[in-house]
mmCIF file as gemmi writes it, N, C-alpha and C atoms, coordinates in Angstrom:
data_model
loop_
_atom_site.group_PDB
_atom_site.id
_atom_site.type_symbol
_atom_site.label_atom_id
_atom_site.label_alt_id
_atom_site.label_comp_id
_atom_site.label_asym_id
_atom_site.label_entity_id
_atom_site.label_seq_id
_atom_site.pdbx_PDB_ins_code
_atom_site.Cartn_x
_atom_site.Cartn_y
_atom_site.Cartn_z
_atom_site.occupancy
_atom_site.B_iso_or_equiv
_atom_site.pdbx_formal_charge
_atom_site.auth_seq_id
_atom_site.auth_asym_id
_atom_site.pdbx_PDB_model_num
ATOM 1 N N . UNK Axp A 1 ? 48.512 19.776 -43.078 1 0 ? 1 A 1
ATOM 2 C CA . UNK Axp A 1 ? 48.581 18.623 -43.454 1 0 ? 1 A 1
ATOM 3 C C . UNK Axp A 1 ? 48.269 17.932 -44.468 1 0 ? 1 A 1
ATOM 4 N N . UNK Axp A 2 ? 48.933 17.472 -45.636 1 0 ? 2 A 1
ATOM 5 C CA . UNK Axp A 2 ? 48.315 16.72 -46.806 1 0 ? 2 A 1
ATOM 6 C C . UNK Axp A 2 ? 47.881 15.714 -46.561 1 0 ? 2 A 1
ATOM 7 N N . UNK Axp A 3 ? 46.556 15.363 -46.95 1 0 ? 3 A 1
ATOM 8 C CA . UNK Axp A 3 ? 46.099 13.689 -47.078 1 0 ? 3 A 1
ATOM 9 C C . UNK Axp A 3 ? 46.137 13.013 -48.199 1 0 ? 3 A 1
ATOM 10 N N . UNK Axp A 4 ? 46.487 12.122 -48.742 1 0 ? 4 A 1
ATOM 11 C CA . UNK Axp A 4 ? 46.642 11.674 -49.747 1 0 ? 4 A 1
ATOM 12 C C . UNK Axp A 4 ? 45.512 10.486 -50.085 1 0 ? 4 A 1
ATOM 13 N N . UNK Axp A 5 ? 44.528 10.654 -51.056 1 0 ? 5 A 1
ATOM 14 C CA . UNK Axp A 5 ? 43.63 9.375 -51.446 1 0 ? 5 A 1
ATOM 15 C C . UNK Axp A 5 ? 44.097 8.296 -52.131 1 0 ? 5 A 1
ATOM 16 N N . UNK Axp A 6 ? 45.345 8.71 -52.935 1 0 ? 6 A 1
ATOM 17 C CA . UNK Axp A 6 ? 45.638 7.934 -53.627 1 0 ? 6 A 1
ATOM 18 C C . UNK Axp A 6 ? 47.051 7.336 -53.828 1 0 ? 6 A 1
ATOM 19 N N . UNK Axp A 7 ? 47.962 6.445 -53.638 1 0 ? 7 A 1
ATOM 20 C CA . UNK Axp A 7 ? 49.116 5.894 -53.928 1 0 ? 7 A 1
ATOM 21 C C . UNK Axp A 7 ? 49.983 7.149 -54.09 1 0 ? 7 A 1
ATOM 22 N N . UNK Axp A 8 ? 51.14 7.165 -53.383 1 0 ? 8 A 1
ATOM 23 C CA . UNK Axp A 8 ? 52.148 8.515 -53.732 1 0 ? 8 A 1
ATOM 24 C C . UNK Axp A 8 ? 52.708 7.944 -54.725 1 0 ? 8 A 1
ATOM 25 N N . UNK Axp A 9 ? 53.446 9.156 -55.253 1 0 ? 9 A 1
ATOM 26 C CA . UNK Axp A 9 ? 54.311 9.18 -56.414 1 0 ? 9 A 1
ATOM 27 C C . UNK Axp A 9 ? 55.915 9.427 -55.687 1 0 ? 9 A 1
ATOM 28 N N . UNK Axp A 10 ? 56.731 8.622 -56.258 1 0 ? 10 A 1
ATOM 29 C CA . UNK Axp A 10 ? 58.25 8.628 -55.867 1 0 ? 10 A 1
ATOM 30 C C . UNK Axp A 10 ? 58.485 10.134 -55.487 1 0 ? 10 A 1
ATOM 31 N N . UNK Axp A 11 ? 59.323 10.217 -54.742 1 0 ? 11 A 1
ATOM 32 C CA . UNK Axp A 11 ? 60.106 11.859 -54.332 1 0 ? 11 A 1
ATOM 33 C C . UNK Axp A 11 ? 61.089 11.455 -53.605 1 0 ? 11 A 1
ATOM 34 N N . UNK Axp A 12 ? 61.796 12.518 -54.148 1 0 ? 12 A 1
ATOM 35 C CA . UNK Axp A 12 ? 63.72 12.879 -53.511 1 0 ? 12 A 1
ATOM 36 C C . UNK Axp A 12 ? 63.635 13.312 -52.555 1 0 ? 12 A 1
ATOM 37 N N . UNK Axp A 13 ? 62.234 13.981 -51.716 1 0 ? 13 A 1
ATOM 38 C CA . UNK Axp A 13 ? 62.631 14.951 -50.569 1 0 ? 13 A 1
ATOM 39 C C . UNK Axp A 13 ? 62.136 14.142 -49.41 1 0 ? 13 A 1
ATOM 40 N N . UNK Axp A 14 ? 62.553 14.482 -48.241 1 0 ? 14 A 1
ATOM 41 C CA . UNK Axp A 14 ? 62.528 13.865 -46.845 1 0 ? 14 A 1
ATOM 42 C C . UNK Axp A 14 ? 60.81 13.979 -46.294 1 0 ? 14 A 1
ATOM 43 N N . UNK Axp A 15 ? 59.789 14.228 -47.05 1 0 ? 15 A 1
ATOM 44 C CA . UNK Axp A 15 ? 58.238 14.484 -47.155 1 0 ? 15 A 1
ATOM 45 C C . UNK Axp A 15 ? 58.029 13.518 -46.179 1 0 ? 15 A 1
ATOM 46 N N . UNK Axp A 16 ? 57.195 13.242 -45.164 1 0 ? 16 A 1
ATOM 47 C CA . UNK Axp A 16 ? 56.438 12.258 -44.739 1 0 ? 16 A 1
ATOM 48 C C . UNK Axp A 16 ? 55.292 11.883 -45.534 1 0 ? 16 A 1
ATOM 49 N N . UNK Axp A 17 ? 54.797 10.752 -45.959 1 0 ? 17 A 1
ATOM 50 C CA . UNK Axp A 17 ? 53.796 10.887 -46.833 1 0 ? 17 A 1
ATOM 51 C C . UNK Axp A 17 ? 52.807 10.778 -45.974 1 0 ? 17 A 1
ATOM 52 N N . UNK Axp A 18 ? 51.773 11.117 -45.943 1 0 ? 18 A 1
ATOM 53 C CA . UNK Axp A 18 ? 50.356 10.902 -44.751 1 0 ? 18 A 1
ATOM 54 C C . UNK Axp A 18 ? 49.195 10.77 -45.646 1 0 ? 18 A 1
ATOM 55 N N . UNK Axp A 19 ? 48.144 9.79 -44.76 1 0 ? 19 A 1
ATOM 56 C CA . UNK Axp A 19 ? 47.275 8.972 -45.533 1 0 ? 19 A 1
ATOM 57 C C . UNK Axp A 19 ? 45.812 9.242 -44.591 1 0 ? 19 A 1
ATOM 58 N N . UNK Axp A 20 ? 45.059 9.399 -44.842 1 0 ? 20 A 1
ATOM 59 C CA . UNK Axp A 20 ? 43.597 9.538 -43.95 1 0 ? 20 A 1
ATOM 60 C C . UNK Axp A 20 ? 43.296 8.15 -43.581 1 0 ? 20 A 1
ATOM 61 N N . UNK Axp A 21 ? 43.102 7.706 -42.763 1 0 ? 21 A 1
ATOM 62 C CA . UNK Axp A 21 ? 42.549 6.587 -42.172 1 0 ? 21 A 1
ATOM 63 C C . UNK Axp A 21 ? 41.536 6.317 -42.658 1 0 ? 21 A 1
ATOM 64 N N . UNK Axp A 22 ? 40.549 7.262 -42.913 1 0 ? 22 A 1
ATOM 65 C CA . UNK Axp A 22 ? 39.131 7.139 -43.654 1 0 ? 22 A 1
ATOM 66 C C . UNK Axp A 22 ? 39.292 6.588 -45.048 1 0 ? 22 A 1
ATOM 67 N N . UNK Axp A 23 ? 40.074 7.295 -45.659 1 0 ? 23 A 1
ATOM 68 C CA . UNK Axp A 23 ? 40.171 6.887 -47.318 1 0 ? 23 A 1
ATOM 69 C C . UNK Axp A 23 ? 41.009 5.206 -47.424 1 0 ? 23 A 1
ATOM 70 N N . UNK Axp A 24 ? 41.699 5.214 -46.287 1 0 ? 24 A 1
ATOM 71 C CA . UNK Axp A 24 ? 42.092 3.717 -46.546 1 0 ? 24 A 1
ATOM 72 C C . UNK Axp A 24 ? 41.086 2.936 -45.924 1 0 ? 24 A 1
ATOM 73 N N . UNK Axp A 25 ? 40.182 3.079 -44.961 1 0 ? 25 A 1
ATOM 74 C CA . UNK Axp A 25 ? 38.869 2.143 -44.737 1 0 ? 25 A 1
ATOM 75 C C . UNK Axp A 25 ? 37.679 2.253 -45.57 1 0 ? 25 A 1
ATOM 76 N N . UNK Axp A 26 ? 37.868 3.545 -46.286 1 0 ? 26 A 1
ATOM 77 C CA . UNK Axp A 26 ? 36.321 3.716 -47.038 1 0 ? 26 A 1
ATOM 78 C C . UNK Axp A 26 ? 35.406 3.495 -46.507 1 0 ? 26 A 1
ATOM 79 N N . UNK Axp A 27 ? 34.58 2.783 -46.868 1 0 ? 27 A 1
ATOM 80 C CA . UNK Axp A 27 ? 33.081 2.866 -46.536 1 0 ? 27 A 1
ATOM 81 C C . UNK Axp A 27 ? 32.742 2 -45.341 1 0 ? 27 A 1
ATOM 82 N N . UNK Axp A 28 ? 33.962 1.043 -44.696 1 0 ? 28 A 1
ATOM 83 C CA . UNK Axp A 28 ? 33.579 0.437 -43.964 1 0 ? 28 A 1
ATOM 84 C C . UNK Axp A 28 ? 34.308 0.797 -42.403 1 0 ? 28 A 1
ATOM 85 N N . UNK Axp A 29 ? 34.808 -0.38 -41.419 1 0 ? 29 A 1
ATOM 86 C CA . UNK Axp A 29 ? 35.418 0.068 -40.561 1 0 ? 29 A 1
ATOM 87 C C . UNK Axp A 29 ? 36.549 -0.661 -40.388 1 0 ? 29 A 1
ATOM 88 N N . UNK Axp A 30 ? 36.71 -1.341 -41.163 1 0 ? 30 A 1
ATOM 89 C CA . UNK Axp A 30 ? 38.166 -2.109 -40.917 1 0 ? 30 A 1
ATOM 90 C C . UNK Axp A 30 ? 38.686 -1.976 -42.307 1 0 ? 30 A 1
ATOM 91 N N . UNK Axp A 31 ? 40.245 -2.519 -42.218 1 0 ? 31 A 1
ATOM 92 C CA . UNK Axp A 31 ? 40.689 -2.987 -43.836 1 0 ? 31 A 1
ATOM 93 C C . UNK Axp A 31 ? 42.08 -3.436 -43.471 1 0 ? 31 A 1
ATOM 94 N N . UNK Axp A 32 ? 42.465 -4.303 -44.402 1 0 ? 32 A 1
ATOM 95 C CA . UNK Axp A 32 ? 43.332 -5.139 -43.904 1 0 ? 32 A 1
ATOM 96 C C . UNK Axp A 32 ? 44.641 -4.932 -44.643 1 0 ? 32 A 1
ATOM 97 N N . UNK Axp A 33 ? 45.523 -4.793 -43.586 1 0 ? 33 A 1
ATOM 98 C CA . UNK Axp A 33 ? 47.186 -4.694 -44.352 1 0 ? 33 A 1
ATOM 99 C C . UNK Axp A 33 ? 48.215 -5.638 -44.202 1 0 ? 33 A 1
ATOM 100 N N . UNK Axp A 34 ? 49.239 -5.629 -45.445 1 0 ? 34 A 1
ATOM 101 C CA . UNK Axp A 34 ? 49.974 -6.652 -45.414 1 0 ? 34 A 1
ATOM 102 C C . UNK Axp A 34 ? 51.093 -6.258 -45.295 1 0 ? 34 A 1
ATOM 103 N N . UNK Axp A 35 ? 52.298 -6.482 -44.501 1 0 ? 35 A 1
ATOM 104 C CA . UNK Axp A 35 ? 53.402 -6.408 -44.17 1 0 ? 35 A 1
ATOM 105 C C . UNK Axp A 35 ? 54.237 -7.678 -44.281 1 0 ? 35 A 1
ATOM 106 N N . UNK Axp A 36 ? 55.119 -7.574 -45.261 1 0 ? 36 A 1
ATOM 107 C CA . UNK Axp A 36 ? 56.127 -9.249 -45.166 1 0 ? 36 A 1
ATOM 108 C C . UNK Axp A 36 ? 55.188 -10.205 -44.886 1 0 ? 36 A 1
ATOM 109 N N . UNK Axp A 37 ? 54.152 -10.47 -45.834 1 0 ? 37 A 1
ATOM 110 C CA . UNK Axp A 37 ? 53.38 -11.487 -45.664 1 0 ? 37 A 1
ATOM 111 C C . UNK Axp A 37 ? 52.684 -12.183 -44.448 1 0 ? 37 A 1
ATOM 112 N N . UNK Axp A 38 ? 52.709 -10.919 -43.582 1 0 ? 38 A 1
ATOM 113 C CA . UNK Axp A 38 ? 52.1 -11.112 -42.138 1 0 ? 38 A 1
ATOM 114 C C . UNK Axp A 38 ? 50.561 -9.67 -42.334 1 0 ? 38 A 1
ATOM 115 N N . UNK Axp A 39 ? 49.576 -10.211 -42.042 1 0 ? 39 A 1
ATOM 116 C CA . UNK Axp A 39 ? 48.327 -9.611 -42.575 1 0 ? 39 A 1
ATOM 117 C C . UNK Axp A 39 ? 47.933 -8.602 -40.757 1 0 ? 39 A 1
ATOM 118 N N . UNK Axp A 40 ? 47.612 -7.713 -40.798 1 0 ? 40 A 1
ATOM 119 C CA . UNK Axp A 40 ? 47.108 -6.638 -39.822 1 0 ? 40 A 1
ATOM 120 C C . UNK Axp A 40 ? 45.804 -6.289 -40.511 1 0 ? 40 A 1
ATOM 121 N N . UNK Axp A 41 ? 44.956 -5.631 -39.034 1 0 ? 41 A 1
ATOM 122 C CA . UNK Axp A 41 ? 44.057 -5.416 -39.221 1 0 ? 41 A 1
ATOM 123 C C . UNK Axp A 41 ? 43.78 -4.088 -38.876 1 0 ? 41 A 1
ATOM 124 N N . UNK Axp A 42 ? 43.376 -2.95 -39.19 1 0 ? 42 A 1
ATOM 125 C CA . UNK Axp A 42 ? 43.023 -1.495 -38.733 1 0 ? 42 A 1
ATOM 126 C C . UNK Axp A 42 ? 41.822 -1.55 -38.945 1 0 ? 42 A 1
ATOM 127 N N . UNK Axp A 43 ? 41.395 -1.13 -37.225 1 0 ? 43 A 1
ATOM 128 C CA . UNK Axp A 43 ? 39.823 -0.848 -37.365 1 0 ? 43 A 1
ATOM 129 C C . UNK Axp A 43 ? 39.727 0.72 -36.817 1 0 ? 43 A 1
ATOM 130 N N . UNK Axp A 44 ? 38.896 1.422 -36.954 1 0 ? 44 A 1
ATOM 131 C CA . UNK Axp A 44 ? 38.242 2.766 -36.464 1 0 ? 44 A 1
ATOM 132 C C . UNK Axp A 44 ? 37.256 2.216 -35.318 1 0 ? 44 A 1
ATOM 133 N N . UNK Axp A 45 ? 37.351 2.47 -33.972 1 0 ? 45 A 1
ATOM 134 C CA . UNK Axp A 45 ? 36.239 2.403 -32.963 1 0 ? 45 A 1
ATOM 135 C C . UNK Axp A 45 ? 35.008 3.098 -32.993 1 0 ? 45 A 1
ATOM 136 N N . UNK Axp A 46 ? 34.131 3.069 -32.514 1 0 ? 46 A 1
ATOM 137 C CA . UNK Axp A 46 ? 33.445 3.821 -32.229 1 0 ? 46 A 1
ATOM 138 C C . UNK Axp A 46 ? 33.575 5.53 -31.725 1 0 ? 46 A 1
ATOM 139 N N . UNK Axp A 47 ? 34.199 5.066 -30.851 1 0 ? 47 A 1
ATOM 140 C CA . UNK Axp A 47 ? 35.25 6.632 -30.339 1 0 ? 47 A 1
ATOM 141 C C . UNK Axp A 47 ? 35.75 7.582 -31.066 1 0 ? 47 A 1
ATOM 142 N N . UNK Axp A 48 ? 35.81 6.71 -32.404 1 0 ? 48 A 1
ATOM 143 C CA . UNK Axp A 48 ? 37.215 7.502 -33.387 1 0 ? 48 A 1
ATOM 144 C C . UNK Axp A 48 ? 38.293 7.089 -33.034 1 0 ? 48 A 1
ATOM 145 N N . UNK Axp A 49 ? 38.604 6.117 -32.652 1 0 ? 49 A 1
ATOM 146 C CA . UNK Axp A 49 ? 40.194 5.718 -32.533 1 0 ? 49 A 1
ATOM 147 C C . UNK Axp A 49 ? 40.743 4.701 -33.298 1 0 ? 49 A 1
ATOM 148 N N . UNK Axp A 50 ? 41.969 4.476 -33.657 1 0 ? 50 A 1
ATOM 149 C CA . UNK Axp A 50 ? 42.312 3.55 -34.266 1 0 ? 50 A 1
ATOM 150 C C . UNK Axp A 50 ? 43.413 2.297 -33.494 1 0 ? 50 A 1
ATOM 151 N N . UNK Axp A 51 ? 42.924 1.172 -33.797 1 0 ? 51 A 1
ATOM 152 C CA . UNK Axp A 51 ? 43.518 -0.131 -33.545 1 0 ? 51 A 1
ATOM 153 C C . UNK Axp A 51 ? 44.111 -0.86 -34.469 1 0 ? 51 A 1
ATOM 154 N N . UNK Axp A 52 ? 45.261 -1.192 -34.49 1 0 ? 52 A 1
ATOM 155 C CA . UNK Axp A 52 ? 45.815 -2.356 -35.476 1 0 ? 52 A 1
ATOM 156 C C . UNK Axp A 52 ? 46.371 -3.288 -34.832 1 0 ? 52 A 1
ATOM 157 N N . UNK Axp A 53 ? 45.64 -4.367 -35.219 1 0 ? 53 A 1
ATOM 158 C CA . UNK Axp A 53 ? 46.127 -5.804 -34.512 1 0 ? 53 A 1
ATOM 159 C C . UNK Axp A 53 ? 46.451 -6.774 -35.484 1 0 ? 53 A 1
ATOM 160 N N . UNK Axp A 54 ? 47.23 -7.71 -35.394 1 0 ? 54 A 1
ATOM 161 C CA . UNK Axp A 54 ? 47.673 -8.848 -35.904 1 0 ? 54 A 1
ATOM 162 C C . UNK Axp A 54 ? 46.735 -9.905 -36.113 1 0 ? 54 A 1
């Protein structure tokens, strides 16, 4: 599986773009993600699980 640490380049194939959660979050435990003016928080727990909250 390929993990991207930079923004994806447009592609005409049907390949699913995959990001590493650790690359998105970088040096912290949380990152904010915005979708249609709604802000979500993506968090890595101490157990290594991902939690996405609104």
